[in-house]
C-alpha positions as CSV (number, residue, x, y, z in Angstrom):
1,M,-12.5,-25.5,-16.1
2,P,-9.1,-24.4,-15.7
3,P,-8.1,-21.1,-14.2
4,H,-8.2,-18.2,-16.5
5,P,-4.6,-16.8,-17.3
6,L,-6.0,-13.2,-16.1
7,D,-7.1,-15.4,-12.9
8,Q,-3.8,-17.4,-12.5
9,E,-1.2,-14.6,-13.4
10,L,-2.6,-11.4,-12.6
11,P,0.5,-9.4,-11.7
12,K,2.4,-10.1,-14.6
13,H,-0.4,-8.8,-16.6
14,V,-0.8,-5.7,-14.4
15,D,2.9,-5.1,-14.6
16,A,2.5,-5.6,-18.5
17,A,-0.4,-3.0,-18.2
18,L,1.8,-0.5,-16.0
19,A,4.8,-0.8,-18.6
20,D,3.2,0.4,-21.0
21,Y,1.2,3.0,-20.0
22,L,4.7,4.4,-18.5
23,A,6.0,3.9,-22.1
24,D,3.2,5.7,-23.8
25,R,3.7,8.6,-20.9
26,R,7.6,8.5,-21.8
27,T,7.3,9.3,-25.2
28,L,4.5,12.1,-24.5
29,G,6.8,13.5,-21.8
30,A,9.6,13.5,-24.0
31,R,7.6,15.7,-26.6
32,M,6.6,18.4,-24.2
33,E,9.7,18.4,-22.4
34,S,13.1,16.4,-23.3
35,N,14.2,16.8,-19.3
36,F,11.2,15.3,-18.2
37,T,11.6,11.9,-19.3
38,D,14.3,11.8,-16.1
39,V,11.0,12.2,-14.2
40,V,9.2,9.5,-16.0
41,D,12.2,6.9,-15.9
42,G,12.4,7.5,-12.1
43,L,8.7,6.8,-11.5
44,A,8.8,3.9,-14.1
45,D,11.5,2.4,-12.2
46,F,9.9,2.5,-8.8
47,V,6.6,1.4,-9.9
48,L,7.9,-1.9,-12.0
49,G,11.1,-2.4,-9.7
50,G,9.1,-4.5,-7.3
51,G,6.0,-5.0,-5.7
52,K,2.9,-7.3,-5.0
53,R,0.2,-5.8,-6.6
54,I,-2.1,-6.4,-3.9
55,R,-4.3,-3.3,-4.4
56,P,-4.5,-4.5,-8.5
57,T,-5.6,-8.1,-7.3
58,F,-8.0,-7.2,-4.6
59,A,-9.8,-4.7,-7.4
60,W,-10.0,-7.4,-9.7
61,W,-11.2,-10.1,-7.2
62,G,-13.8,-8.1,-6.3
63,W,-14.9,-7.6,-9.9
64,R,-15.0,-11.4,-10.3
65,A,-17.2,-11.5,-7.2
66,A,-19.6,-9.5,-8.9
67,G,-19.9,-12.0,-11.7
68,G,-17.1,-10.2,-14.2
69,D,-16.2,-12.5,-17.0
70,P,-12.1,-12.8,-17.6
71,G,-12.8,-14.3,-21.0
72,G,-15.3,-11.3,-22.0
73,D,-14.6,-8.1,-23.4
74,L,-14.6,-6.0,-20.2
75,A,-11.4,-7.5,-18.7
76,G,-9.0,-5.9,-20.8
77,P,-10.6,-2.4,-19.6
78,V,-10.7,-3.5,-16.1
79,L,-6.9,-4.9,-16.4
80,T,-6.0,-1.4,-17.0
81,A,-8.3,0.2,-14.7
82,V,-7.4,-2.0,-11.2
83,S,-3.9,-1.5,-12.7
84,S,-4.0,2.6,-12.1
85,L,-3.9,1.4,-8.7
86,E,-0.2,0.7,-8.2
87,L,0.0,4.7,-8.8
88,I,-1.8,5.7,-6.2
89,Q,0.6,3.4,-4.6
90,A,3.5,4.9,-6.2
91,C,2.6,8.6,-5.1
92,A,1.6,7.0,-1.5
93,L,5.6,5.1,-0.9
94,I,7.6,7.9,-2.4
95,H,6.2,10.7,-0.2
96,D,6.1,8.6,3.0
97,D,9.3,7.8,2.0
98,L,10.6,11.7,2.0
99,M,8.4,12.4,5.3
100,D,9.9,9.2,7.2
101,A,13.7,10.2,5.3
102,S,13.5,6.6,4.7
103,E,16.9,6.0,2.6
104,T,16.0,2.5,1.0
105,R,12.4,0.8,-0.3
106,R,12.8,-2.8,-1.5
107,G,16.5,-2.7,-0.8
108,M,17.0,0.1,-3.5
109,P,17.4,3.8,-2.5
110,T,13.9,5.8,-2.4
111,V,13.3,8.8,-4.7
112,H,14.5,11.2,-3.2
113,I,17.8,10.0,-2.4
114,R,17.8,8.6,-5.5
115,F,17.7,12.3,-7.1
116,G,19.9,13.6,-4.8
117,K,22.7,11.6,-5.7
118,K,22.1,12.7,-9.3
119,H,22.7,16.5,-8.2
120,R,26.0,15.7,-6.6
121,D,26.7,13.6,-9.5
122,E,25.9,16.5,-12.0
123,G,27.8,19.2,-10.0
124,W,24.6,21.2,-10.2
125,L,23.9,24.0,-8.1
126,G,22.4,24.4,-4.9
127,E,21.8,21.8,-2.1
128,A,21.6,18.1,-3.6
129,E,19.1,16.8,-1.0
130,R,16.7,19.5,-1.4
131,F,16.7,18.9,-5.3
132,G,16.1,15.2,-4.5
133,L,13.1,16.1,-2.1
134,A,11.6,18.6,-4.8
135,A,11.9,15.7,-7.2
136,A,10.2,13.0,-5.3
137,V,7.3,15.8,-4.4
138,L,6.8,16.2,-8.0
139,I,7.2,12.3,-8.9
140,G,4.7,11.2,-6.5
141,D,2.3,13.9,-7.6
142,V,3.1,13.0,-11.1
143,A,2.3,9.7,-10.2
144,L,-1.0,10.3,-8.6
145,A,-2.4,12.6,-11.9
146,W,-1.5,9.6,-13.7
147,A,-3.5,7.3,-11.7
148,D,-7.0,9.5,-12.8
149,D,-5.6,9.5,-16.5
150,M,-5.2,5.8,-16.9
151,L,-8.2,4.7,-14.7
152,F,-10.6,7.1,-16.9
153,A,-8.8,5.8,-20.0
154,A,-9.0,2.2,-19.5
155,G,-12.0,2.2,-21.8
156,L,-14.6,1.0,-19.1
157,P,-18.1,2.0,-20.1
158,K,-19.5,5.4,-18.7
159,D,-22.0,3.8,-16.4
160,A,-19.1,1.7,-14.9
161,L,-16.9,4.7,-14.1
162,Q,-19.6,6.3,-12.8
163,R,-20.4,3.9,-10.1
164,L,-16.3,3.1,-9.1
165,S,-16.3,7.0,-8.9
166,L,-17.2,7.3,-5.3
167,P,-15.2,4.5,-3.8
168,W,-12.3,6.1,-5.9
169,R,-13.0,9.2,-4.9
170,D,-13.5,8.7,-1.3
171,M,-10.3,6.1,-1.3
172,R,-7.7,8.8,-2.3
173,T,-9.1,10.8,0.5
174,E,-9.0,8.2,2.9
175,M,-5.4,7.4,2.1
176,L,-4.3,11.4,2.7
177,A,-6.0,11.9,5.9
178,G,-4.5,8.3,7.4
179,Q,-0.8,10.0,6.2
180,Y,-1.7,13.1,8.0
181,L,-2.9,11.5,11.0
182,D,0.0,9.1,10.8
183,V,2.2,12.5,11.2
184,L,0.5,14.5,13.6
185,T,0.2,11.2,15.8
186,Q,4.1,11.3,15.5
187,A,4.7,14.7,16.4
188,R,1.9,15.1,19.3
189,G,3.6,11.9,20.4
190,D,0.4,10.0,20.6
191,S,0.8,6.3,21.6
192,S,-2.4,5.2,22.4
193,P,-3.9,2.2,20.6
194,D,-6.9,4.2,19.5
195,A,-4.7,6.1,17.6
196,A,-2.9,3.5,15.9
197,L,-6.1,1.9,14.6
198,R,-7.2,5.0,13.0
199,I,-4.3,5.2,11.3
200,D,-4.3,1.7,10.2
201,R,-7.8,1.9,9.3
202,L,-7.6,5.3,7.1
203,K,-3.9,4.9,5.9
204,T,-3.8,1.0,4.9
205,A,-7.2,-0.4,5.0
206,A,-9.0,1.5,3.2
207,Y,-6.8,1.9,0.5
208,T,-5.2,-1.5,0.3
209,V,-8.4,-3.8,0.4
210,E,-11.3,-2.2,1.2
211,R,-11.6,0.6,-1.4
212,P,-10.2,-1.2,-4.3
213,L,-12.6,-4.6,-3.6
214,H,-15.4,-2.0,-4.0
215,M,-13.8,-0.5,-7.2
216,G,-14.3,-4.0,-9.0
217,A,-17.4,-4.7,-7.3
218,A,-18.8,-0.9,-8.7
219,I,-17.5,-1.7,-12.1
220,G,-19.0,-5.3,-12.1
221,D,-22.7,-3.5,-10.6
222,A,-22.5,-5.4,-7.7
223,P,-25.5,-5.5,-5.4
224,P,-25.4,-3.5,-1.9
225,E,-25.0,-6.7,0.3
226,L,-22.4,-8.1,-1.9
227,V,-21.0,-4.5,-1.7
228,A,-21.1,-4.3,2.3
229,G,-19.8,-7.9,2.7
230,L,-16.8,-7.2,0.4
231,R,-16.2,-3.6,2.5
232,A,-16.2,-5.2,5.4
233,F,-13.4,-8.4,4.8
234,G,-11.5,-5.6,3.3
235,T,-11.4,-3.3,6.4
236,D,-11.0,-5.8,8.4
237,I,-8.5,-7.9,6.3
238,G,-6.3,-4.3,5.5
239,V,-6.1,-3.7,9.0
240,A,-4.9,-7.3,10.2
241,F,-2.3,-6.7,6.9
242,Q,-0.9,-3.7,8.7
243,L,-0.4,-5.0,11.6
244,R,1.6,-8.0,10.5
245,D,3.5,-5.2,8.6
246,D,4.0,-3.2,12.0
247,L,5.6,-6.8,12.9
248,L,7.3,-7.3,10.1
249,G,8.8,-3.5,10.6
250,V,10.5,-4.4,14.2
251,F,11.3,-8.6,13.4
252,G,11.1,-8.8,9.9
253,D,14.6,-9.9,7.8
254,P,16.0,-6.6,6.0
255,A,16.7,-9.4,2.6
256,V,12.6,-9.5,2.5
257,T,11.3,-6.5,3.7
258,G,13.7,-4.2,1.8
259,K,14.2,-1.9,4.6
260,P,16.9,-1.8,7.7
261,A,16.0,-3.9,11.0
262,G,14.2,-1.4,13.0
263,D,13.2,1.2,10.8
264,D,9.7,2.0,12.5
265,L,11.0,2.4,15.4
266,R,13.9,4.7,14.1
267,E,11.1,6.9,12.6
268,G,9.0,6.9,15.9
269,K,5.9,5.2,13.9
270,R,3.3,4.7,16.5
271,T,1.8,1.9,15.6
272,L,-0.3,-0.8,17.9
273,L,2.5,-2.7,18.7
274,V,4.7,0.1,20.0
275,A,1.2,1.6,21.8
276,L,0.6,-1.9,23.2
277,G,4.1,-2.3,24.2
278,V,4.2,1.4,26.1
279,E,0.8,0.6,27.7
280,Y,2.3,-2.8,28.8
281,G,5.5,-1.7,30.3
282,A,8.3,-1.7,27.7
283,D,9.8,1.2,29.2
284,V,12.7,0.8,26.6
285,L,10.7,2.4,24.2
286,H,10.7,6.0,25.9
287,D,13.9,6.9,25.1
288,A,14.4,4.7,21.9
289,L,11.3,5.8,19.7
290,G,12.4,8.3,17.2
291,R,15.8,8.2,17.3
292,P,17.3,8.1,14.3
293,D,20.8,7.1,15.5
294,L,19.3,3.8,16.7
295,D,21.6,1.2,17.4
296,V,21.2,-2.8,16.7
297,D,21.7,-3.6,20.3
298,T,19.3,-0.9,21.6
299,V,16.7,-2.1,18.8
300,D,17.5,-6.1,20.0
301,E,16.9,-5.3,23.4
302,I,13.0,-3.5,22.3
303,R,12.5,-6.5,20.5
304,A,13.2,-8.4,23.4
305,R,10.7,-6.4,25.9
306,L,7.6,-6.4,23.3
307,V,8.0,-10.0,23.3
308,E,8.5,-10.0,27.3
309,V,5.5,-7.5,27.9
310,G,2.9,-9.8,25.5
311,A,3.0,-6.7,23.5
312,V,3.7,-9.5,20.3
313,D,1.6,-12.0,21.5
314,A,-1.7,-9.4,21.9
315,V,-1.3,-7.8,18.3
316,E,-1.3,-12.0,17.0
317,R,-4.3,-12.3,18.7
318,R,-5.7,-9.0,17.0
319,I,-4.3,-10.1,13.8
320,A,-6.1,-13.7,14.1
321,E,-9.1,-11.9,15.1
322,L,-9.3,-10.0,12.6
323,T,-8.3,-12.4,10.0
324,Q,-11.6,-14.6,11.0
325,S,-14.2,-11.9,11.5
326,A,-13.2,-11.1,7.4
327,L,-13.7,-14.7,6.7
328,T,-17.0,-15.0,8.2
329,A,-17.9,-11.6,6.2
330,L,-17.0,-13.0,3.2
331,A,-18.4,-16.4,3.8
332,R,-22.2,-14.7,4.4
333,A,-21.7,-12.7,1.2
334,P,-23.4,-13.3,-1.9
335,I,-19.8,-13.9,-4.1
336,A,-19.9,-15.6,-7.6
337,E,-17.2,-18.5,-7.3
338,P,-14.2,-18.6,-7.9
339,A,-13.7,-15.4,-6.2
340,G,-14.9,-16.6,-2.8
341,E,-12.1,-19.1,-2.5
342,R,-9.3,-16.8,-3.9
343,L,-10.1,-13.8,-1.5
344,A,-9.8,-16.3,1.6
345,E,-6.7,-17.5,0.1
346,L,-5.5,-13.6,-0.4
347,A,-6.8,-13.2,3.1
348,I,-4.3,-16.0,4.8
349,S,-1.5,-14.8,2.6
350,A,-1.7,-11.2,3.2
351,T,-1.9,-11.9,6.8
352,K,0.6,-14.9,7.6
353,R,4.0,-14.8,9.8
354,T,7.1,-14.8,7.6
355,Y,9.6,-13.7,10.2
């Protein structure tokens, strides 16, 4: 049997669901207050301007793993429900860029930079930067609120909504706890591997892979052993995914990552790569980490030292170990096909080396 179009081209269908929802919200917002359309347009441009739709994809395949039928009556509501995860992601990224003072995302100005420029172009009163920061906070808040609205208006049966309310609730709290821990470790200068992995577990693994899978399985009324298997798989792949992202933040091509090379170093991110670099003797990190004016030559020196001391190889080994343990958990779970095969493919693609 050929793959169902929803299975085969899920990101395209997620994009369409998001575009329809945000267009509807724009109409409603214009009726409330015409100036509010700037906020909706800013959010829509951000949400629809890029992204791999990883979270909806894992949620969809969590549902399929529980026996969900892409050709059934429930497929449309499930698609809308999982698409709401992209609004959670938008909130996280918009606020993360603000907290990190990042100027670009996906090769474009970040939301706070964009709205600061709008303030200057219009010649408005007050500080342009402060207006940009305020607008970004509000747009991120709108994204978080509308994620709830989109999910609960998706048309899922009441029993499915009740089941998924637990992973949905916990996912949002874990994401915010991880974000705070990220900020806190930077403020404390905590470069321990343990702190880095706790951030990865909460800030990325939980809301990127584990909880989306849990949500999808909950919609499908999966048995406890399937939920446990999917969550074990999701936790390890989620951490491996973040470790890969950390490597790309230092060694990746800006044309691919959408951010300047070495931005994580300038922002002072206490990643596992950095923690192991410090532990293994890459002393150049002590003075360089967290310096906004870090030049290209120093970034190149840090890269070389991270390779020389073995920090890069150690992170690569951790990624390989986590990927293997995730695939083992997946193989042991009672998964309806083709979900098992597709999740294994997603695990490899999410953690593969691209630099």
